[in-house]
N, C-alpha and C positions, 0 to 999 in steps of 0.2 A: 375800199368801199364796207369791206366785210364787219373790220375794225369801228368804223363810224356807225355801222348798226348796232356794233354791241355799244357803243357808247351812249349815244340818242336815238336810237332805233328807228322807223321807218319814214317817219317826217319833223320837221320843228314845230311839232305841235305845243300849245300853250302850256305850262306847269300844272299840274294837276291840283283841284283846290282841297286845301286842307281844311277841315271843320273841327269845332269845337267839339270837346267832347266831355262825358261826364262817367260817374265810377256804376251809373247805372246804365249807361251803355255796353259797360263791362261786364255786366251781371248779365246782360240784355244775351251779349255775343256767347258768352258760355252756356246759356240757357241753350241759345240756339245753335250753338255746336254741339251741345248735349243730344238734342232732337237729329241731328246731321247722322250722331254717332248711332243714336238708336234705328234711324230709318237704314243705315248702311254698315251694321256691324262687322257680316263677314268681310264686306269690302278692307273694313278698317284694319281688322283684326290682321287680314293676311299682308295689309302692309305694315302693321304696326311690330307682331311677334318678332320679325327679325331684329328689332333693335334690344328686346329683352334676351335674345337669345347669343347677341353681340355682346351687351353688359356682363352674362353671364360668363361666356368665355373670357373677356378681359379682367374679369372678377377670379375666375380660377387661375389665369395665368400669374394674375397677380402674387395670388396667396403661393403659387408653385414657386414662384421667383422670391418668393419672401419681401415682398416691396410693399407691403402693406398700407403704407402711408399712401400711396397714388390712389386707394379704393375710391377715397371722399374727390379728389382730382377728377376723377374721371369719370363718378356720377357725376358732380355741376358740371361736367364737359358736355353735358347732354343740352343745358341749356344755351350753348354758345352753337351746337349744330344742328338744332332742333329742328330751326327752318329747313334746314336744309332735308329732314326726316320728313316733313309734313307736305311736301312738295304735290302730294299725288293727294293728300287729305283734300287741299285747296283745289284741286282740280273736280276732285267729286264734289265738293260743298258748291264750286260754280255749276259744274254740270243738275246737281238735286235744284239752286235756286233757279236755273232757264227753263224747269221742266222737263229735263230731258233723261233717259235711261241709263241706268250707270252699272256696272260689274267692276270688277275690282282693276282689269284690263285697263281701262279707260285712266286710271291715276296714272298707267305709263305714257298717256298721251302729251305730257310732259314736253318727251322727249323730242316730240313734233311741233313745237311751239314756235310760233316766230323769232321768240326771244331768249331760246335754250342759249345761246352765246353769253347775253347779259347774264341768266342763270348762271351758268357756269362758272362765270368771271367771278361773281359774289358770293358765289358756294365755295369759290376756291381760298376767297380773303377769309371768309366762316371759318374752313379748315386749318388755312394758317395760323388763327387766331386760336383756335384750338389747340394745336400742335406749340405752340409760344406759350399761351398757358399752362401746359404741362411742365414746360421746362423751365418755366419759373415757379412753378409749383415745386420743382425737385432741388431746385436750386434753396428756395426756403427752408427744406428739410435738412438739406446737408448745412447752410448755415445754422441751426439750431440746436441739429444731433450729430454732424458730422455724415461720414459715409456709412459707417457703420448701420446696418440694419436691425433693425426688432426681432428676437427669435420666436415671438408669440405672439398672439392677438391680446393675452391679457399683459404683456409689456409693454405694449405698443401702449394700450388705455392707459395705463401706469404713467408712463413718461408722459403719453397728451395731457392728463391732469393734474397730475400731481408734482408737477416740476415746471421753474420758470422757463425752462427752454419750450416747455410742451406750448405753455399760456402765449409763448411768443408766438411760437409756430400758428398758434389760433389766431390771433389777433392780426400778425402780418399777412396770413394766407387769407380768410378773412378780406381784408381789406383790399387786397389782388384783386380777391376774386371779383370783385364788387365792381369793380373798374373794368374790368374783361366782360361780366356780364351787361355793364352800363353800355360798353361801347357794340357788346352784338345785338342789345335792345336797339340803338340807336340806328345801326346798319340795317337790320333787317324788319324792326316789325310789321312794317307793310308793304316790302320793296318786293319780294317775292309774289304775294299776292296780285300788285300791280301790275307786274312783271307777265304772271299769266292771264292777266286780266286783258293787260293794252303794250301793243306793241311801241316801245315809250325808252330804251334803252338802258344799261345800268347805272348814267349817269343820274339820271331824270328820277330812276325807283329810287337811291340814294340818298338826293338831295329831299324828295321827297319823306321820305321816312324822318330826316336830320329835321326839315319843317313842322312834322306831327308832333314829332318829342317836344322839339321848342314852342309849339302854340300851346301842348297841353301837358307841361312839367308833372305836376301835381297826381294829373289820372294816370299818367303813362308809367309813372314810376309805383303807383297801385298795382298797376297791369304787369309791371316787373314783377311784385311783389308776389302775387297770385301764379306766375307761371313759374317761378323758383319753389315756392311752397309744393303744387300740385306736382312737380317734377321731383322734390325732394321725396314727397310721400311717396309716389310711384316707383321711386327706387330704392326704397329700404329695404321690402320685401325679394331682393336679388334681381330688381330692376321689373319683377314680374307686372307690376302696377301700370308698366310703361303701357302696356296692351291697350290701357282702356285710358289713360293720362295724357298721351301722344295724340290719337285721335279727338281725340277731345277740344284740347288745344289747339289742333290743326286746323279742325274745321271754327274753333270759335273766334280764330285768327283770322280768318278769311270773312267772316262777318265784320270781326271789328274796321276792318279795313275798307266793310263798306258802307259803313256807316261812318268813318271818318275821310275818306277822301272821295273825291268828284273826280274822273278823267274822263268823262264823256265826251270831251275834245279830243281827245288821242285816239288814234287806228285800232279799233278791238281786236283781239286774238279770236279770229275764230275756231267753234270745234269741228275738232274730226269727226269725219265723215264713217258712221260704224261701217266698216266691210259687211257684205253680206255672204261672203265665201266662207263654206260649212270649216268646222276645226274640228281636230280630231284630237283625241288624249294623246297621240305619239305626237303631235306637233308641240305639246307643252312642252318646257317655256319659250320655246324660239317663236312661236305665233303672237306671243304679247307683245311682241315688239315688230309686227308688220302692221 
């Protein structure tokens, strides 16, 4: 039964309705995402600061082990695992839309979602995609330059832009990255917000996301470019910009889901009731999970 619930949710409700959307809807979603970020900046930063910190640690490890070529794949990988990072942000936007008071702790309400099994399953799929991307990126580098790693950043930049092998790496690597980004977008563009909003199961969420891409290929391609561009901009200054980019994109994705999908026929996910028990500083962070 548990496995069946993960796949199809609580009931065999009709498939969510997919709407046609335009570029204006994307800009409206971004504007609304910025409004959510502006209304809840401390909550968003609480969630998002961990990702720049992780990025900096990964970058430091990369430099420390002289594997410079994998900095770009790591940065690009944020596009693959971004929907996992944004789960709490979807929940905050959902609460604000419903007129409920929110705190940073409410972002962890996703842990109590009736769809948590389906969310974990799709999250595992994206993590596997991320690992596969890094593996293929490493294989492309080895095929271009062999197993030897550059001795300095200057040498790497020279080899990348001043040699035939470097340009081959750029072309093949970006082509492979495009394929991975397309798969990740198709799998996750609205699947996680739908799972938070409705008890529909992983199969329904995945098929709905695919149907949205098929119904709006040009518009969703523009959305993918917007996401990639903003993540790149946020990653350039040692990932610090992601502290703003990730929250805005996360909130905007929720609003895009609301514009693109009508899932009213499916059972809604109830909001978690706020406990009235007094919390003390000594209880942090364990109190967040109660």
